[in-house]
Each structure stands twice: as C-alpha cells, then as structure tokens.
LOLOVEX-749200 format. One record per residue: x, z, y of N, C-alpha, C, O, CB in turn. Coordinates in steps of 0.2 Angstrom, whole numbers, plus 2048, in hexadecimal, padded with zeros to 3 digits. Atoms other than C-alpha are relative to their C-alpha. Last residue first. Glycine has a CB too. Layout:
N
XZYXZYXZYXZYXZY/...
This chain:
324
8048048047D07F48308047F97FF8017F47FC7F97FF802/7FC8028067DD8008367FC7FC7FC7FE7FB7F68018077FD/8058048047D78018498047FE7F98097FB7FA7FD7FA803/7FD8058047E180E8527FC7FD7FB7F98017F78078037FD/8028018077D98188608047FB7FD8077F68007F97FF7FF/7FD8078027E081E8717FE8007F88018057F48077FF801/7FE8008077D682C8798027F97FE7FF7F48007FA8037FC/8027FA8047D682C88C8028007F98087FF7F87F9802801/7FE8008077DE81F8977FE8077FE80180C8008077FF7FF/8048058047D581B8A88028007F97FF7FC7F58027FA803/8078017FF7E28258B27FD7FA7FC8007F57FC7FE7FF808/8028037F97F28278AA7F98008017F58007FC8047F9800/8077FF7FD7FA83189B7FF7FC8078047FD80B7FE807800/8008017F980B82A8957F98008037F67FB8048037F9802/7FB7FB7FD80E8318838007FF80880480280B8077FF7FD/8027F98017FE82887D80580580380280A8067FE8027F9/8047FF7FB8048178837FD8078007FD80A8067FA7FB7FF/7FD8017FA8138178787FC8018067FE80480B8047FA801/7FC7F97FE80981E86A80380080680480580A8048027FA/8067FB7FF7FD80E86B80380780180180B8067FC8017FA/8038017F980C80386D7FB8058027FB8088077FE7F9802/7FB7FE7FC81480985D7FE80080880080480B8067FC7FF/8017F98008038078548068038058058088088018047FA/7FD7FE7F98037F58588008078017FF8098077FB7FC805/7F98038008017F08458038018078098008087FF7F87FF/7FB7FC8037F37FD8458077FD80080C8008007FE8027F8/7FF8018077E97F38518058047FD80A8068018017F97FE/7FB8048027E77FC8627FF7FE7F87FD8037F4807803801/8008018077D780386A8067FB7FE8067F68017FA7FE7FD/7FC8058027D780A87C8008007F88018057F5807801802/7FF8057FB7CA8148858047FA7FE8047F5801803803806/7FB8058027C381F8788017FA8057FC7F68057FE7FE7F8/7FB7FC8037B982C8818067FC7FE80C7FD8007FE8057FB/7FB7FE7FB7AE82388E8068037FC80C8038007FD805804/7FD8067FD7A28188838068028058097FE8087FB7FC804/7FE80580479E8268778047FA8038097F78007FA7FD7FC/7F97FF80279D8348838037FA7FC8097F97FC8018067FD/7FC8037FB78D82D88B8088017FF80C7FD8017FF804807/7FD80780178583087B8047FD8058087F88047FA7FC7FE/7FC8027FA78484387E8037F97FF8097F87FF806805801/8037FD7FA7778498728037FE8068007FF80C8008087FF/80680380077D83E8647FC8028067F87FF8097FB8017FA/7FF8077FD78E8438687FA7FD8007F97F98058057FC7FB/7FF8007F87898558668017F98037FE7F8808807804801/8067FE7FC7818528558018008077FD7FE80B7FD8077FE/80580680179084984E7FA8018047F77FD8077FF7FE7F9/7FE8057FC79B8578547FC7FA8007FB7F78068077FE7FF/8027FE7FA79086484B8037FB8067FF7F980A803807802/80780180079385A83B7FD8028077F97FE80A7FC8047FB/8008088007A685A83E7F97FE8017F77FA8048037FD7FA/7FF8027F97A486D8428007F88017FF7F6806806803803/8067FE7FC79C8708318017FE8077FC7FB80A7FF808800/8058048027A98668277FA8028057F67FD8077FE8017F9/7FF8067FE7B786F8307FA7FB7FF7F87F78038067FD7FE/8078028017B288182E8007F88027FB7F78057FB804803/8027FF8077C38858377F97FD7FE7F67FA8038008087FE/8078008027CA87E8477FF8017F88037FF7F47FD7F9801/8018068027DB88584C7F97FF7FD7F68057FC8057FD7FA/8028018077DE8948567FE7F97FF7FD7F58037FA8057FE/7FD8068027E089C8677FD7FF7F97F98037F6807800801/8028038077D88AA8718047FA7FF8077F68037F97FF800/7FD8068017DF8B58807FE7FE7F97FF8027F4808800800/8008028077D48C28878037F97FF8017F58027F88007FD/8018078037D88C98987FF8007F88018057F58057FB802/8057FE8057D68DB8A07FE7F97FC7F87F87FB7FA804802/8068047FF7DE8D48B07FB8017FA7F67FE7FA8027F9801/8047FE7FA7EB8E28B17FA7FC8017F57FF8048057FF806/8037FA8007F08DF89F7FC8028067F68048058068057FF/8058008067F28CC89E7FD8078007F78087FF8037FF7F9/8068047FE7FA8CC8AF7FB8017FB7F58027FC8027F8801/8037FD7FB8078D98A97F97FD8037F4801804805802806/8047FA80280A8D18997FC8048057F78068048048047FB/8007FB7FB8108C18A17FB8057FE7F58057FF7FE7FD807/8077FD7FF8138B789180180680580480B8047FD8027FA/8007FA7FB8228AC88E7F98028027F57FE8038047FD806/8028027F981E8A287E8018058057FF80B8037F97FD801/8017FA7FC8268A486D7FF7FD8078037F980A806805800/8037FB80382689785F7FE8068047FA80A8028048037FA/7FB7FB80082888886A7FD8067FC7F78077FD802802807/7FA80280481E87886780680580080B8047FC8037FA805/7F97FE7FD80E88086B8057FC7FC8057FB7F68008077FF/7FB7FE8057FE8768688068028028097FE8068007FA7FB/7FA8048007F28778778058027FA8068087F98037FF806/8028058057E28818738067FB7FF8077F97FA7FA7FC802/7FA8058017E789187C7FE7FB7FB7FF7FD7F58068047FF/7FF8038067D68998818067FB8008067F68037F97FC7FE/7FB8068007D78A48908007FE7F88018027F4807802802/7FD8028067C98B18928047FA8018027F58067FA7FE7FB/8028078037C38BB8A18047FE7FA8078037F78027FB805/8058008057C38CD8A67FF7FA7FC7FA7FA7F87FA804802/7FF7FA8037CB8CA8B77FA8017FA7F47FF7FB7FF806805/8027FA7FC7C98B88BB8018067FC8038067F67F87FF801/8067FD8037D48AA8B37FE80780480280A8068018027F9/8068037FD7E18A18BE7F98047FE7F58058027FF7F97FE/8007FF7F97F18AB8BB7F97FE8037F68018078057FC804/8017F97FF7EE8AC8A87FF8018087FB80680A8068037FD/8067FE8027EB8998A87FF8078017F98098037FF7FE7F8/8058027FC7FA8968B37F98027FE7F48038028007F9802/8007FB7FA8048A08A77FB7FE8057F8802808807800803/8037FA8027FF8958988008058067FB8088078048037FA/8077FF7FE8038858A07FC8067FE7F78078007FD7FA7FE/8027FF7F88168858A17F98018017F88038078037FA803/8027F97FF81B88888E7FD8018077FB8078098068047FF/7FB7FE7FC81B8768877FD8078027F88098018007FB807/7FA80380181286D87980580180680A7FE8067FF7F8800/7FB7FF80580187287F8067FD8008087F98057FC7FE7FA/7FA8047FF7F586A88B8048017FA8057FC7F6803802807/8018058047E38718888067FB8008057F57FF7F97FC801/7F98047FF7E58828907FF7FB7FA7FF7FC7F48068057FF/7FD8038067D38888918067FC8028067F88077FA7FB7FD/7FB8057FF7CE89489F8027FE7F98048027F5806803805/7FD8038067BE89F89F8057FA8028037F68067FA7FD7FB/8007FA8057B98AB8AD8027FD7F98048017F57F88037FF/8048018067BE89E8BA8008067FB8058097FA8017FA7FD/7FD7FF8077C68A58CA7FB7FF7FA7F68027FA8048067FF/8008078037BE89E8DA8038017F98027FC7F58057FC804/8078038017B98AF8E18007FA7FC7FB7F87FA7FD7FF807/8037FC8067CB8B68DE7F97FE7FF7F67FE7F9800808802/8027F97FD7D28A88E97FD8047FA7FB8017F57FB800806/8077FD8017DA89A8E07FF80680380480B8037FF8017F8/8058017FA7E98908E77F98047FF7F58038047FF7F9802/7FD7FC7FA7F78978DB7FB7FF8067FB80480A8067FD802/8017F98017EC8918CC8028048067FF8098088048037FA/8077FF8007EB87F8D27FF8088007FB80A8047FC7FD7FB/8028017F97FE87E8D67F88028017F68058058017F9802/7FD7FA7FC8028868C57FE7FF8077FD80480A8078007FF/8047F98017F687A8BC8038058047FF8098078018027F8/7FD7FC8057FE86A8C37FC8078007FA809805807801801/7FA7FC7FE7F28608CE8038037FA7FF8037F57FE806805/7FA8048027E38548CE8068048038098038088007F9803/7FA7FE7FC7D58618CE8067FB7FE8087FC7F8801807800/7FA8028037C485A8C78068018058067FE80B7FF7F87FF/7FA8017FB7B68658CD8067FD7FC8098017F8801806803/8037FF7F97A58658C48057FF8058047FC80B7FD807801/7FB7FC7FB7AC85E8B47FC8008077FB7FB8098067FC800/8037F97FE79D85A8A780580480580480A8067FF8047FB/7FE7FB8047A684C89E7FF80780280180C8008088007FE/80280280779E83D8A58018067FC7FD8087F78037FA7FE/8077FF8007A08458B77FD7FF7F97F88027F67FC7FC805/8027F98007B28468B57F98027FF7F78067FB803803807/8047FF8067B58348AF7FE8088007FA80A7FC8048007F9/8048058037BC82C8BE7FB8027FB7F67FF7FA8047FA7FF/8068007FC7C283C8C67FB7FB7FE7F57FB7FE8017FF807/8068018057CF83E8B87F97FF8047F48008008008057FB/8068017FD7DF83C8C37FA7FE7FB7FA7F97F88007FB806/8028078007EE8418B97F98008027F58048018007FD7F8/7FC8047FB7F68528BE7FE7F88007FF7F58058078007FF/7FB8058037E885A8B58037FD8058007FB80A7FC7FB7FB/7FA8007FD7DB8688B88057FC7FD8067FD7F7803807801/7FB8048047C98678B48067FF8048067FD8097FD7F97FD/7FA8037FC7BD8748BC8057FD7FB8078007F6803805804/7FA8028047AC8788B38057FC8058047F78087FE7FB7FA/7FC8047FC79E8818BC8067FF7FC8098047F9802803807/8038027FA78F88A8B58047FB8048027F78087FF806804/7FB7FE7FB7958898A37FD7FE8077FB7F88088077FE7FF/8037FC7FA7858878998058028058038068097FD8057FD/8017FA80278B8808887FE8058057FD80B8048068037FC/80680180478A86E88E7FE8077FD7F88087FC8017FC7FA/8068027FB79687289C7FA8007FC7F58037FE8017FA804/8027F97FC7A287B8907FA7FF8047F6803805807801804/8047FB8047A086C8847FF8068037FA8098038058017F9/8078028027A485F8917FC8057FC7F78077FD8007F97FB/8048007FA7B38678987F97FF7FF7F48028018037FB806/8017F97FE7BA86B8877FC8008067F7804806807804801/8057FE8057B88588837FE8088017F980A8018027FF7F9/8078037FD7C18548937FB8027FB7F58037FD8017F9801/8027FD7FA7D085F88E7F97FE8027F5802804805800805/8037FA8027D185787D7FD8048057F88078058068047FC/8058018057D38458837FD8077FE7F78087FD8027FC7FA/8008058057DD84A8927FB8007FB7F58037FD8078007FC/8068048017D785589F8027FA7FD7FF7F47FF7FD7FF807/7FF8068047E486389E7FA7FC7FF7F57FF7FC8038027F9/7FA8027FE7E08758A48027FA7FB8037FB7F5806805800/7FC8038067CE8778A18067FD8038067F98077FC7FB7FC/7FB8057FE7C48838AD8047FE7FA8058027F5805803805/7FA8028057B588D8AA8047FB8038027F78087FC7FD7FA/7FC8057FE7A88968B58057FF7FB8088047F8802801807/7F97FE7FE79B8A08AC8037FA8038017F48028048027F9/8007FD7F978889E8AC8078018028088038087FC806800/8058027FB78789B89980180480780280A8077F98027FD/7FD8027F979889D8917FB7FF8057FC7FC80A8057FB7FF/8058037FB7918A68818047FF80780680480A7FA805801/8077FD7FF79F8A98757FC7FD8057FD7F7806801807802/8007FD7F97B18A38787F98048017F98078058007FB805/7FC7FA8007B48A08657FF8038078018098078077FF7FE/8037FB8037A689386580380780080080C8017FF7FE7F8/8057FE7FB7AF8898727FC8067FD7FA80A8007FC7FB803/7FC7FC7FB7BE8878667FB8048057FB8098068057FC803/7FF7FA8037B288185880480580580280B8048057FE7FA/8077FC8027AA8748638028077FD7FF80C7FF7FC7FC7FC/8027FC7FA7BC86F8697F98047FF7F98098027FE7FA806/7FB7FB7FE7C286B8587FE8048067FE80A8068077FD801/8027FA8057B286285380580680280380B8028017FE7F9/8067FD7FD7B48578637FF8067FB7FD80B7FE7FA7FB800/7FE7FC7FB7C685385D7FA8048037FB8098058047FC806/7FC7FB8037BF84D84C80380480680280A8068077FD7FD/8037FB8037B08448538058067FE80380C7FE7FB7FE7FA/8017FB7FC7BA83985E7FD8067FE7FD80C8017FC7FE807/7FA7FC8007BF82E85080080680480380B8038067FC801/8017FA8047AD82884F80680580080580B7FE7FE7FE7F9/8047FB7FC7B181C85D7FF8067FD80080C8007F97FD803/7FB7FE7FB7BF8128547FC80480580080780A8027FA803/7FB7FB8037B48138448048028068068088068047FD7FB/7FA8038027A680A84E8058057FE80580B8018037FC805/7FA8007FC79781584F8057FC7FD8077FD7F7802808801/8018067FB78780F8458068018068077FC80A7F9802804/7FC80680178F8198377FE7FA8058017F58048007FE7F9/8058057FE78982A83E8047F98008087F78047FD801807/8028007F97958368367FB7FA8007FA7F67FC8077FE804/8038067FF79983D8247FF8008087FF80580B7F97FF7FD/8078008007A584B8237FD7FA8028017F58057FE806806/8038077FF7B884E8207F88018007F68067FC8027FB7FA/7FF8027F97C385D8217FD7FA8027FF7F6806808800801/8037FB7FC7BD8668118017FE8087FD80180C8028077FF/8078027FE7C18568087FC8058047F78038077FC7FF7FA/8057FA8027D385A8097F97FE8027F87FD808803806803/8027FB7FB7DD84980B7FB8057FD7F78047F87FE7FD806/8037FA8037E683C8017FF8068048038088088048027F9/7FE7FA7FE7E882C80C7FD8057FB7F78057FA7FF802807/8037FB8047E881A8088038078028098078038007FE7F9/8068038037EC80B8137FC8057FC7F68047FC8037FA7FC/7FF8038077F781681E7FA7FD7FD7F47FE7FF8038057FB/7FD8077FE7F981D8308027FD7F98077FB7F8805800805/8068058007EE82C82A8027F98027FE7F58017FB803805/7FD8068037FD8378257FB7FA8007FB7F67FC8038017FA/7FF8037FA7F984882E8047F97FF8087F7802805804804/7F98018007F985081D8037FC8068097FB8068037FD7F9/7FE7F98007E785681F80880080080B8058017FE8047FA/7FB8018067E18468258048068008098078048047F9802/7F97FF8007D384E82F8047FC7FA8017FC7F5801807800/7FD7FA8007C284883380780080080A7FC8047FD8047FA/7FB7FF7FB7B683A83180380780080080B7FD7FC7FF807/7FF7F97FE7AD8338228048008068087FB8088028047FB/7FC8007FA7A582381B8018078037FB80A8047FD7FA805/8027FC7FA7A08268098047FE80680A7FD8058008077FF/8048047FB7A48187FD7FE8038067FB80080B7FA7FD7FC/7FD8067FE7AB8237EF7FB7FC8047F57FB8028027FC7FA/8008058057A28347F08037F98028037F88087F97FF7FD/7FE8077FE7A58437FB8007FC7F98027FE7F4807800803/8048027FA79D8557FB8017F88017FE7F6806802804805/8078018027A38597E97FC7FE8067F67FB8057FD8077FE/8047FB7FC7B58567ED7F97FF7FF7F67F97FF8027FF807/8007FA8047C084D7E07FD8068047FE80C8028078027FD/8017F97FE7BD83D7E88008057FA7FD8047F57F9800803/8017FC8067C282A7E77FF8088038028098088068007FB/7FE8058067C281C7F47FF8047F97FC8017F58077FE801/7FE7FC8067B98268028017FB7FB7FC7F77F97FB8057FE/8058018057B881B8128038037FA8098027F87FF7F87FE/7FE8058057C181F8227FA8007FB7F58037FB8068027FD/8078028037C18288338027FB7FA8067F77FB7FC7FC805/8018068047D18318387F97FF7FE7F58047FD8048017F9/8078017FE7D983E8447FE7F97FC8017F47FE7FF7FF808/8057FD8047E884383A7F97FF8027F58007FE802808801/8078017FE7F68388407FC8047FB7FC8037F57FE7F8800/8057FA7FF80983A83F7F97FE8037F97FB808803805805/7FF7FB7FB80E8348328027FE8068067F98068058067FD/8067FF7FE8088268268008068067FB8068097FC8027FB/8048057FF81882681C7F98028037F68068007FF7FB7FA/80580180582283681E7FB7FA8027F97F98077FC8067FF/7FE8068058318338297FB7FF7FB7FB7FA7F78078017FD/8018067FD82A83E8378027FA7FC8007F47FE803800807/80680480382A84C82B7FE7FA8037FA7F68017FA805801/8077FC80183B8528307FB7FB7FE7FC7F67FB7FE803806/8058037FB84A84A8397F98017FE7F48008028017F87FF/8007FE7FA8558568307FC7FD8057FA80080A807800803/7F97FF7FD85085281F8008028077FA8048098047FA7FF/7FA80280584284F81380780280380B8047FF8007F97FE/7F98007FC83285681C8067FF7FA8068037F5801806804/7FC8068028238528118077FF80380A7FA8027FC7FA802/7FD80080781C8638128047FA7FE8087FB7F97FA8017FB/80480480481B8638258038007F98097FF7F87FF7F9803/7FF7FD80782386E8327FA7FD7FC7F47FE7FC7FF807801/8067FC8018248618418008037F98018007F47FA7FC801/8017FE80783485B8477FA8047FF7FA8098038078037FD/8007F98018358528587FF8017F87FD7FC7F57FB804803/7FA7FE80483A84085A8008077FE8058097FB8067FE804/7FA7FF7FC82F83A8688068027FC80B8017FF7FE805806/7FE8077FE82283485C80680080480A7FB8047FA7FD804/7FD8048068228458548027F98028087F78007FC8007FA/7F97FE80181F84D8658037FD7FA80A7FC7FB8008087FF/7FB8047FB81084186780780380080C7FF8007FD801807/7FC8058038058468588067FE80480B7FB8017FC7FA7FE/7FC7FD8057FF85685F8047FB7FC8097FD7F97FC8057FC/7FA7FD7FC7F884D86E8058037FB80B8037FD7FE805805/8017FA7FD7EC84486280780280380C8008027FF8057FA/7FA7FC7FF7ED83285E7FE8068047FA8068098047FB805/7FF7FF7F97DD82A8568068058018088097FD7FA803803/7FD7F97FE7DA8238458018008087FF7FC80B8078017FD/7FE7FF7F97CF81583E80480780180280B7FD7FB7FF805/8028067FC7CA80D82E8028018078037FB80A7F88007FF/8017FF7F87D48198237FD7F98038007F4801806802803/7FD8067FD7D28168107FE8018077F97FF8097FD7FA7FC/8048037FA7CF8288098047F980280A7F9802800805806/7FC8057FE7D48307F87FC7FC8057F67F98048027FB7FA/8028078007CB8407F88057FB80180A7FD8047FA7FF804/7FD8057FC7D08527F47FC7F97FF7F97F87FA8077FF7FF/8028007F97C78617EE8027FB8058007FB80B802807803/8067FE7FF7D18627DE7FE80180780280480B7FE8077FC/8017F88017E18597DF7F98018017F57FE804804804805/8027FC7FA7E08467DD7FF8077FF7FD8097F97F97FD802/7FC7FA7FF7EA83F7CF7FE8048068028088088077FE800/8017FC8057DE8327C880480780180380B7FD8027FD7F9/8067FC7FF7DD82A7D97FF8057FA7FB80A7FB7FA7FB800/8038018067F08267D87F98048007F980A8018048037FA/8027FB8037F78257EA7FC7FF7F97F87FA7F97FC805804/8077FD7FE7FE8157EF7FF8067FC8018077F67FB7FA7FE/8047FF8068118127ED7F98038037F98088068038047FB/7FE7FA80481980D7FE7FB8007FA7F67FC7FA7FF806804/80480080681A7FD8088028067FC8088077FA8017F97FC/7FC8008068217FF81A7FB7FF7FA7F58017FB8048067FF/80480080681B7FC82B8047FF7FA8087FB7FA7FB7FA801/7FF8068048278028387FB8007FA7FA8057F78088007FD/80380180682580E8478027FA7FC8047F57FF7F8800801/7FF8068048328128547FC8007FA7FE8047F58077FE7FF/8038067FD83081E8638007FA7FC7FF7F47FE8037FF807/8047FF7FA83C82A85B7FE7FA8038017F5804804804806/7FD7FC7FB84282584A7FC8018067F67FE8068077FC802/7F980180283C81B83B80580380580B8048048027F8800/7FB8007FB82B82183D8078007FE8098037F97FF807804/7FB7FA80082081B82F8048008068067FA8098048007FA/7FB8007FB81180F82E80480780080280C7FE7FC800807/8007FA7FC80A80D81D8047FF8068097FC8068028077FC/7FC8007FA8057FE8128008078037FB80B8027FE7FB805/8048007FA80080080080480080680A8028067FB806800/
C-alpha cells in the first residue's frame, strides 16, 4: 500500500509499505481506508523536525519516520473490524490512534471512531474530530451561562472554542490572536476579535473587563499560559488546551493563589460519544460547515498542505487532505 512518510524536516515522500493483515487486527480495532484527513496543530512540530513520543520511534529522529505519520484527524471507510460497533463498509470519523492516517490503510482503535452524516463531504466531516475535542473540554468547565469568556488563539481549534462557549450561553466571547480573524468572528460566535499577542491584550484589561473563563488554545510554547492567568477574573477558570512541547512550564503561583483560580487541562475521553455530539452540534450550526475547512490539498501535495499550516494567515483556517 502507499503511505506518506517524513524523510526529514519539511519533507514528505510517498513510499510503498506492507499493508496491514485484516486477520491480525487486535481486539477492538478496525482496519480503515482513509478518505480524508486534516492537519492539527499538534502535527506541526513533527513536520518541523521535532520528536514525538510514539511507539513506532526507531532512532534519534523519532516517530516522524513511521509511515503515515503525523496525522490523526481522519474520515474513512471500515475495511475490516474487530470492534462490535463497526462493520465493513461503515463510513466513520475520528482518531487514527497511532497518528498514522497519511496512508492507504490504517489500523486504529474503534473506540475513537463514530458514524457521521454522510451527506457531508469527507473533507468537511474531518472537522467533527476537533469539534468533539472542544465539546468535551467545554463540558469540563461546567455551566458557562452568563459568563464572559476569552479564547487565546483563534486558529481552527480556538474558533471552535469560541463557537461552543457562545452556544453554551457565554454572555460575551473575546477571541485573541495576532492573526486578524475579524472576517470569520461573527460566524464563530466571537463578540470581540482582538488582533494582538496575548500578553499585550492581558496587560490592557481593567478588572471590570476580565473574563471569568479563559481558554489557552495555542500550545507548543510556554508564553501564553501566563497571559491567561493574568487576564482571568478573580475566582475564574483557565483551561489549558494547547499541547505542551515542554515537560515543565513556568507558573506564577502567586497569581494563581491570590486570584483563587482553577486551572484545568486534559485530553478528550468518551470519544465515540463526543463524536456523535459533534455531529449533532454541526447539524445545529450549519454555518460552520462552509467556514471551517478553507483549503483542501490532494494527498500527493501533502508537503504543501503542511507548509501552509505552519504559516497561519487571514482567510486560512483548517487545512484538509483529500485521500480519495
């Protein structure tokens, strides 16, 4: 079968590798033929040459040499199944559990997949996986009705946070990003789009302006957690959603203590349920379907797709990869 593999920083190559044996599927797993995938911010450090802790790592350059890596947001057709909830022929969306979706066939955990509305093109349906992650995270915040909220980072994940927080009753949603997102702010429920770095925005807030909920949706660096703590109101919550690249982050414990704050984080659990919830949410908010995925590349052009994803700009949100 074919697979795309990283040969070095910023460089993909299509290779031929042995196909998985359907008769050797582990219990609970499926063999999936990807139809589309999408690039997540957590994929990009690997494209740049970083090492990600992954079972397929073979040497110092790490897991980025595994065929199909790095991509986990996937839509595909079930070819074979050892999971009771999936049968051959099913069209599903969710996680490629080994982050190796850039391939003709993928073995993945069936608990990270769910059916979707197949009237959606596969390159649109890929948005259900990040939406599921956001829905699960917002659940952890409890009732946000009537509260003010801010989301640091208005890329594809951050805009979904803005949308879900507004839909869940937040009285006011502020989106903060150095990239101008005013063109899509209203579609995603953003009341105030701030085009600035997080620390500059936080430094300019009065006590009356401080949101009671702040979501950090950037990750991969240490600079945006402190502005979240600085910005949030006394007694408020900060949800750190961005993926950390460093094992230890500087943390202003005095700010955390004196403001009586709550810090939350975590990955999405109950994946089949929240994928179903994502399908319901998208049906209730159909305006997101035409706004979220802004660019689609054929899989043969995956290197250009990743190259675009590492350079955020106005008018560019989620980048999908067509594998049909």
